[in-house]
Steps between C-alpha positions, in 0.01 A plus 500: 500500500351841433155604385230764506179485704221723371207572734169541309307558821437873441367441145144396609289734277187312371300699241205396291484733200246306307296180448711181503811691592702568818848664551650325794838602648764234558502527862119407546422180649217257378303582812533876441409471133202267554367710782517824303356365184202325678430773755545810281410367147307169544762317277723192538826380348632142508707520814655216719396396844802660693414862555847613599645406154602796293323564167813535312645162608159335456464613131851438406495151638190424289231575756305184572205588718157390599324665196762362239229263358260789431732800444826341402841530679619832645746557233227440226333816622811721489489750198823663571788559747674815566863414574842663544740333250867427588603822329264704713234556237143478618314273257135410440526131422214337322454193277462714192793734517877474461519345855267219424783236609540680831125510552482121445786438734340713772190279459681190566649436159212299360205737458 
């Protein structure tokens, strides 16, 4: 059996370019994201209760968290993903562009 392991750990950038928007690197954990958003920007996102879970796994698995009742699931709050496609192309994936099916697949297939 062969495969590829990709370590997202170094991709931890968390930037807040505007109101109701954050750009979060795939390697950031829920704890890092929560701490940075609350401490530096007085904002919250609907994260889970396990702070060591990565944001990319959390959102692509649906993202059921403690604030889901008030803010929706984690994947409901994703506006776009930036991904590398199988052919090596970097793509901005959103629900309104040519990659809409991929976006919905990344959000747990039912969003």
